[in-house]
TIMAR-251604 format. One record per residue (C-alpha): z, x, y; residue in three letters. Coordinates in steps of 0.2 Angstrom, whole numbers, plus 2048, in hexadecimal, padded with zeros to 3 digits. Each point is the difference from the previous one (the first is absolute). Layout:
<rolos>
[[Z, X, Y], 'ALA']
...
</rolos>
This chain:
<rolos>
[[80E, 395, 6E8], 'MET']
[[7FD, 7F4, 80E], 'LYS']
[[80E, 7F3, 804], 'ASN']
[[7FC, 7EE, 802], 'ILE']
[[809, 7F5, 80D], 'PHE']
[[7FF, 7ED, 802], 'ILE']
[[804, 7F7, 810], 'LEU']
[[804, 7ED, 7FC], 'TYR']
[[7FD, 7F2, 80C], 'ILE']
[[806, 7EF, 7FB], 'PRO']
[[7F4, 7F2, 802], 'THR']
[[802, 7F8, 811], 'GLY']
[[809, 80F, 808], 'ASN']
[[7F9, 7FD, 811], 'TYR']
[[806, 810, 809], 'GLU']
[[7F9, 80B, 7F2], 'ALA']
[[7F0, 7F7, 7FF], 'LEU']
[[7FD, 802, 813], 'VAL']
[[805, 812, 800], 'HIS']
[[7F4, 802, 7F1], 'TYR']
[[7F2, 7F9, 80A], 'GLU']
[[804, 80B, 80F], 'ASP']
[[802, 811, 7F9], 'THR']
[[7F8, 7FF, 7EF], 'ILE']
[[7F0, 7F5, 802], 'LYS']
[[7FD, 805, 812], 'ASN']
[[808, 811, 7FF], 'ARG']
[[808, 80A, 80E], 'VAL']
[[7F7, 80B, 80C], 'SER']
[[805, 812, 800], 'GLN']
[[803, 7FF, 813], 'GLN']
[[80E, 7F4, 7FC], 'LYS']
[[808, 80B, 7F3], 'ILE']
[[7FF, 811, 807], 'VAL']
[[80B, 7FC, 80F], 'LYS']
[[80F, 7FF, 7F4], 'TYR']
[[7FC, 80E, 7F3], 'VAL']
[[802, 813, 801], 'ASP']
[[7F1, 80C, 801], 'GLU']
[[800, 804, 7EE], 'ASN']
[[7FF, 7EE, 7FA], 'LEU']
[[7F3, 7FD, 80D], 'LYS']
[[7F5, 80E, 7FA], 'ASN']
[[802, 7FB, 7ED], 'LYS']
[[7FB, 7EE, 804], 'LEU']
[[7F1, 806, 80A], 'ARG']
[[7FB, 80B, 7F2], 'ASN']
[[800, 7F2, 7F3], 'ILE']
[[7FA, 7F1, 80B], 'PHE']
[[7F5, 809, 80E], 'GLY']
[[801, 7F4, 80E], 'SER']
[[801, 7F0, 7F6], 'LYS']
[[80E, 7F3, 801], 'PRO']
[[80C, 801, 7F2], 'ILE']
[[808, 7F3, 7F4], 'ALA']
[[813, 801, 803], 'THR']
[[80F, 7F8, 7F8], 'TRP']
[[812, 802, 800], 'GLY']
[[811, 7FC, 7F7], 'SER']
[[811, 7FD, 806], 'ARG']
[[80B, 80F, 801], 'ASN']
[[80C, 7FB, 7F3], 'SER']
[[809, 80D, 7F3], 'ASP']
[[7F5, 7F8, 7F2], 'ALA']
[[7F0, 801, 809], 'ASN']
[[804, 812, 807], 'ARG']
[[802, 807, 7EF], 'SER']
[[7EF, 7FA, 7FB], 'LYS']
[[7F8, 805, 810], 'PHE']
[[806, 812, 7FF], 'GLU']
[[7F7, 802, 7EF], 'ARG']
[[7F0, 7F9, 808], 'MET']
[[7F2, 80E, 801], 'GLN']
[[7EE, 800, 806], 'PRO']
[[7F4, 7FA, 7F3], 'GLY']
[[80D, 7F4, 7F8], 'ASP']
[[7FA, 7EE, 7FD], 'ASP']
[[806, 7F1, 80A], 'ILE']
[[7FE, 7EE, 7FC], 'LEU']
[[804, 7F1, 80B], 'ILE']
[[803, 7F1, 7F6], 'VAL']
[[801, 7EE, 807], 'GLU']
[[808, 7F4, 7F4], 'GLY']
[[7F6, 802, 7F0], 'ASP']
[[7F1, 809, 807], 'THR']
[[7FD, 813, 804], 'VAL']
[[7F9, 7FE, 811], 'ARG']
[[7FE, 813, 804], 'LEU']
[[7FD, 810, 7F7], 'LEU']
[[801, 811, 809], 'GLY']
[[806, 812, 801], 'LYS']
[[80E, 807, 80A], 'ILE']
[[7F9, 80C, 80C], 'ALA']
[[810, 804, 80A], 'GLU']
[[811, 7F9, 805], 'LYS']
[[80D, 801, 80E], 'THR']
[[811, 7F8, 804], 'ILE']
[[7FD, 7FA, 811], 'ASN']
[[80A, 7F2, 809], 'GLN']
[[7F6, 801, 810], 'ASN']
[[7EF, 7FE, 7F7], 'LEU']
[[807, 7F2, 7F6], 'SER']
[[805, 7F7, 80F], 'ARG']
[[7EF, 802, 808], 'GLU']
[[7F7, 7FA, 7F0], 'LEU']
[[80B, 7F2, 7F9], 'TRP']
[[808, 7F5, 80D], 'LYS']
[[80E, 7F5, 7F9], 'ASN']
[[7F8, 7EF, 7FF], 'LEU']
[[80F, 7F6, 7FC], 'ARG']
[[80D, 809, 80A], 'GLY']
[[80D, 7FF, 7F2], 'THR']
[[802, 813, 7FD], 'SER']
[[7FF, 810, 809], 'SER']
[[7FB, 80A, 7F0], 'ASP']
[[7EF, 807, 802], 'GLY']
[[7F4, 806, 7F3], 'TRP']
[[804, 813, 803], 'ASP']
[[7FA, 807, 7F0], 'LEU']
[[7ED, 801, 805], 'ILE']
[[7F2, 805, 7F4], 'TYR']
[[7EE, 802, 805], 'PHE']
[[7F3, 7FA, 7F3], 'ILE']
[[7F0, 808, 7FB], 'ALA']
[[7F2, 7F6, 7F7], 'ASN']
[[808, 7EF, 803], 'PRO']
[[7F6, 7F4, 7F4], 'LEU']
[[804, 7EE, 801], 'GLU']
[[7FE, 7FC, 7ED], 'ILE']
[[807, 7EF, 7FE], 'GLU']
[[805, 803, 7ED], 'LEU']
[[80C, 7F6, 7F6], 'PRO']
[[810, 80A, 7FF], 'PHE']
[[801, 7FB, 7ED], 'ASN']
[[7F1, 80D, 7FE], 'GLU']
[[80C, 80E, 806], 'PHE']
[[80E, 7FA, 7F5], 'LYS']
[[7F4, 801, 7F1], 'LYS']
[[7FB, 812, 802], 'ILE']
[[812, 805, 803], 'PHE']
[[807, 7F6, 7F2], 'ASN']
[[80C, 7F5, 80B], 'TYR']
[[806, 7F0, 7F9], 'ALA']
[[7F6, 7F1, 807], 'HIS']
[[810, 7FA, 809], 'ASN']
[[803, 811, 809], 'TRP']
[[802, 7FC, 812], 'SER']
[[800, 80B, 810], 'LEU']
[[80C, 801, 80F], 'ARG']
[[7FD, 80A, 810], 'GLY']
[[7FB, 812, 7FE], 'PHE']
[[7FE, 806, 7EE], 'THR']
[[7FB, 80F, 7F7], 'SER']
[[7FA, 802, 7EE], 'ILE']
[[80C, 809, 7F5], 'ALA']
[[7FB, 811, 7F9], 'ASP']
[[7FF, 7FB, 7EE], 'GLU']
[[7F4, 7F3, 805], 'LYS']
[[7F6, 80C, 80A], 'LEU']
[[7FF, 80D, 7F2], 'LYS']
[[7FA, 7F2, 7F4], 'GLU']
[[7F3, 7FB, 80C], 'PHE']
[[7F9, 811, 804], 'TYR']
[[800, 805, 7EE], 'SER']
[[7F2, 7F3, 7FD], 'LYS']
[[7F8, 7FE, 811], 'TYR']
[[7FA, 80B, 80E], 'ASP']
[[803, 7F6, 811], 'ASP']
[[807, 7EF, 804], 'LEU']
[[7F5, 7FE, 80F], 'TYR']
[[7F0, 801, 7F5], 'SER']
[[808, 7F6, 7F1], 'VAL']
[[804, 7F1, 80B], 'LEU']
[[7EF, 800, 808], 'GLN']
[[7F8, 800, 7EF], 'LYS']
[[80B, 7F2, 7FA], 'ILE']
[[7FC, 7F6, 810], 'LYS']
[[7ED, 802, 7FD], 'SER']
[[802, 7FB, 7EE], 'GLY']
[[7FC, 811, 7F8], 'ASP']
[[80A, 807, 7F1], 'ASN']
[[80C, 80E, 805], 'ILE']
[[7FE, 810, 7F6], 'GLU']
[[80E, 80A, 7F9], 'GLU']
[[800, 813, 801], 'LYS']
[[7FC, 80A, 7F0], 'GLU']
[[7FC, 811, 7FB], 'ASP']
[[7EE, 802, 7FE], 'VAL']
[[7FB, 812, 7FB], 'PRO']
[[7F1, 808, 809], 'ILE']
[[7F4, 807, 7F4], 'GLU']
[[7FD, 812, 801], 'ASN']
[[7ED, 7FF, 7FE], 'GLU']
[[7F3, 80E, 803], 'LYS']
[[7F6, 7FD, 810], 'ILE']
[[7EE, 805, 7FE], 'GLU']
[[7F8, 809, 80F], 'LEU']
[[7EE, 7FB, 803], 'GLN']
[[7F3, 80B, 808], 'GLN']
[[800, 7F5, 810], 'GLU']
[[813, 802, 801], 'ASP']
[[7FE, 813, 800], 'ILE']
[[7F2, 800, 80D], 'GLU']
[[80B, 7F4, 80C], 'GLU']
[[80F, 80B, 7FE], 'VAL']
[[7F7, 811, 803], 'LEU']
[[7F6, 7F9, 80E], 'GLY']
[[810, 7F9, 808], 'ASN']
[[7F8, 7EF, 802], 'LYS']
[[80E, 7F7, 7F7], 'GLU']
[[80D, 807, 80D], 'LEU']
[[7F6, 7FB, 80F], 'SER']
[[7FC, 7EE, 7F9], 'ASP']
[[812, 7FE, 7FC], 'HIS']
[[806, 805, 812], 'ILE']
[[7F2, 7F5, 808], 'ILE']
[[806, 7F1, 7F5], 'MET']
[[812, 803, 804], 'GLN']
[[7FC, 801, 813], 'TRP']
[[7F7, 7EF, 7FF], 'LYS']
[[80E, 7F8, 7F7], 'LEU']
[[80D, 807, 80C], 'ILE']
[[7F6, 7F8, 80E], 'GLY']
[[7FE, 7EF, 7F8], 'LEU']
[[812, 800, 7FB], 'GLY']
[[805, 802, 812], 'MET']
[[7F4, 7F3, 805], 'LYS']
[[808, 7F4, 7F4], 'ALA']
[[811, 803, 808], 'GLY']
[[807, 80B, 7F2], 'SER']
[[809, 810, 801], 'LYS']
[[7F6, 80D, 7F6], 'VAL']
[[806, 80D, 7F3], 'TRP']
[[7F6, 80E, 7F7], 'ILE']
[[808, 80E, 7F6], 'PRO']
[[808, 80E, 80A], 'LYS']
[[7F4, 80D, 7FA], 'ASN']
[[7F1, 7F6, 806], 'ASP']
[[808, 7FC, 811], 'GLN']
[[7FC, 812, 807], 'SER']
[[7EE, 7FF, 7FA], 'ARG']
[[7FE, 7EF, 809], 'ILE']
[[808, 807, 810], 'ASN']
[[7F5, 80F, 7FF], 'LYS']
[[7F0, 7F6, 7FE], 'GLU']
[[804, 7F1, 80B], 'TYR']
[[80F, 805, 80B], 'ARG']
[[80A, 7F2, 7F9], 'PHE']
[[812, 801, 7FB], 'SER']
[[808, 7EF, 803], 'ASN']
[[806, 7FE, 7EE], 'PHE']
[[810, 7F8, 7FB], 'GLU']
[[80D, 80D, 801], 'LYS']
[[809, 7FB, 7F0], 'GLU']
[[7F7, 7F6, 7F2], 'PHE']
[[810, 7FA, 7F7], 'THR']
[[809, 7F6, 80C], 'ALA']
[[807, 7F0, 7F7], 'GLY']
[[7F3, 7FF, 7F3], 'LEU']
[[805, 7FA, 7EF], 'ASP']
[[7F3, 80A, 7F7], 'THR']
[[805, 812, 7FC], 'PRO']
[[7F6, 80A, 80D], 'ALA']
[[7FA, 80D, 7F4], 'LYS']
[[7F4, 7F3, 7F9], 'TYR']
[[7F9, 7FB, 810], 'VAL']
[[801, 80E, 80D], 'GLU']
[[7F2, 80A, 7F8], 'ASN']
[[7F3, 7F2, 800], 'ILE']
[[7F2, 804, 80B], 'ASP']
[[802, 7F3, 80D], 'VAL']
[[80E, 7F3, 802], 'VAL']
[[801, 7F2, 80D], 'TRP']
[[812, 7FB, 803], 'LYS']
[[80A, 7F5, 80C], 'GLU']
[[813, 800, 803], 'GLU']
[[807, 800, 7EE], 'TYR']
[[7F1, 7FB, 7F6], 'ARG']
[[7EF, 807, 7FA], 'ILE']
[[7F1, 7F7, 805], 'ASP']
[[7F3, 809, 7F6], 'ALA']
[[7FD, 810, 7F6], 'ALA']
[[7F0, 80A, 7FE], 'PHE']
[[7FB, 80E, 7F4], 'GLU']
[[7F0, 808, 806], 'ILE']
[[7F6, 807, 7F1], 'GLU']
[[7F0, 80A, 7FF], 'ASN']
[[800, 808, 7EE], 'SER']
[[80C, 803, 7F2], 'THR']
[[80E, 7FC, 80C], 'SER']
[[7FC, 7EE, 7FD], 'ILE']
[[80C, 802, 7F1], 'TYR']
[[80E, 808, 809], 'SER']
[[7FF, 7F2, 80D], 'GLY']
[[801, 7F3, 7F3], 'LEU']
[[80F, 80A, 7F8], 'LEU']
[[809, 7FF, 811], 'ARG']
[[7FD, 7ED, 801], 'PHE']
[[806, 7FF, 7EE], 'ALA']
[[810, 809, 804], 'ASP']
[[803, 7F4, 80E], 'LEU']
[[7FD, 7F0, 7F6], 'LYS']
[[80C, 806, 7F3], 'ILE']
[[80E, 802, 80C], 'VAL']
[[7FB, 7F2, 80B], 'ALA']
[[7F7, 7F3, 7F5], 'PRO']
[[803, 7F2, 80D], 'ASN']
[[7FA, 809, 80F], 'SER']
[[7F4, 7F3, 809], 'PRO']
[[7F6, 80C, 80B], 'TYR']
[[7EE, 804, 7FB], 'PRO']
[[7FB, 810, 7F8], 'LEU']
[[7EE, 807, 804], 'TYR']
[[7F6, 80D, 7F8], 'ILE']
[[7F3, 806, 80D], 'VAL']
[[7F1, 809, 7F9], 'ALA']
[[7ED, 801, 802], 'PRO']
[[7F6, 7F3, 7F8], 'ILE']
[[7F8, 80E, 7F5], 'SER']
[[812, 802, 7F8], 'LYS']
[[803, 7EE, 7FC], 'LYS']
[[7FB, 801, 7EE], 'LYS']
[[80B, 80E, 7FD], 'ARG']
[[80F, 7F7, 808], 'LEU']
[[7FC, 7F1, 7F5], 'ILE']
[[800, 80C, 7F1], 'ASP']
[[811, 807, 805], 'GLN']
[[808, 7EE, 802], 'ILE']
[[7FC, 7FE, 7ED], 'LYS']
[[80C, 80D, 7FB], 'ARG']
[[80F, 7F9, 7F6], 'PRO']
[[80D, 804, 80D], 'THR']
[[7F7, 7F7, 80E], 'PHE']
[[7FA, 7F1, 7F5], 'LYS']
[[813, 7FD, 7FB], 'ARG']
[[804, 800, 812], 'LEU']
[[7F2, 7F4, 804], 'GLU']
[[7F8, 80B, 80D], 'PHE']
[[7F1, 7F6, 7FF], 'GLY']
[[809, 7F2, 808], 'LYS']
[[80C, 80A, 80C], 'LYS']
[[7F5, 80E, 807], 'VAL']
[[7F1, 7FC, 80B], 'ARG']
[[7F1, 80B, 803], 'TYR']
[[7FA, 804, 812], 'LEU']
[[7F0, 80A, 802], 'SER']
[[7FD, 80E, 80D], 'TYR']
[[7F2, 7F5, 806], 'GLU']
[[80B, 7F1, 804], 'SER']
[[80C, 80B, 809], 'ILE']
[[7F2, 807, 80B], 'ASN']
[[7F9, 7EF, 803], 'GLU']
[[811, 7F9, 806], 'ILE']
[[804, 810, 80A], 'ASP']
[[7F0, 7FE, 809], 'LYS']
[[802, 7EE, 804], 'PHE']
[[811, 802, 807], 'PHE']
[[7FD, 811, 809], 'THR']
[[803, 7F9, 811], 'SER']
[[80C, 7F1, 7FD], 'THR']
[[80E, 7FB, 7F4], 'ALA']
[[7FD, 7EE, 804], 'SER']
[[7FF, 7F6, 7F0], 'GLY']
[[805, 80E, 7F5], 'PHE']
[[80E, 7FF, 7F3], 'ASN']
[[803, 805, 7EE], 'ALA']
[[7F7, 7F1, 7FA], 'ASP']
[[7F0, 807, 806], 'VAL']
[[802, 80E, 7F4], 'LEU']
[[805, 7F5, 7F2], 'ARG']
[[7F0, 7F6, 803], 'GLY']
[[7F5, 80F, 7FE], 'LYS']
[[809, 806, 7F0], 'SER']
[[7FF, 7FA, 7EE], 'GLU']
[[80B, 800, 7F1], 'LEU']
[[7FB, 80E, 7F3], 'ILE']
[[7FC, 7F4, 7F2], 'ASN']
</rolos>
């Protein structure tokens, strides 16, 4: 169960707003940070953020703040609230108690106190969401007049109530911001239906064609993911095969870091693009009867994380599109509204995109794939 921390900035707090601009909006170069941290933290930050600048915030080192700070763990949610507005939503990546770094980052603007913001936390996926704080109060059943002071954490009983209904605060608040309805988790039984093998499936498997096509598509999606600026994950069993065929092993070392979604529902998906503490896109590559098993993996994921905002793609040849549409009509998938949530991307489109961007990444991002895909209605 992830903790949720809130940092409150009173409206008109000049010092805090200047610091927010300096180290959250503009972020902090790692060159400035690494001079003041040990080798272990330096390596962790590099592993999470690469060479990118980092959104950084801190709190006064008081007894009350220290007790909350000590409970803070990578992957916990952090909100920065100014007045009545949630300005920022993010994930805790790492933390440090560091007076020297605090003095480097946050000069005392008023000269009235020597206390620094020594409880420092580094924020992954900072999203300036500009959401009324009342929306947060509603989903946690706080009274309308409940107010914040300083550095706050949400009580365990409130967290348990929230996580019994919802999957991920980060996703839920994004859906509220976009005007979408948020979904509660529910138990949806996956039907134990018989999968009928067809002659073409048998020929593909016996000829080992499915395996080679699968690896080729995995490799192309790996390359496109890296061109989009994402880190790439494929199941551990497939990594050795990709390494053997293409001499590539630059995969994420651990899939799970900081993700709210239970890893077992995601780490066996064929290709995942991810960045810091979020998933950018997930792909199931299908060629025969495994269309059904791929949809089942997406079904498991949508049951445990119904508000996850990242796109889900079934990648299959055009010749398999009709079968994919037939599978989407199964009662389980219809109930999960997969026709609106899972997109179809053809092998032919992947080949076209891969060929076009062979020698350059300029202009390529995840939106290019979305434009070439279609909903399975």
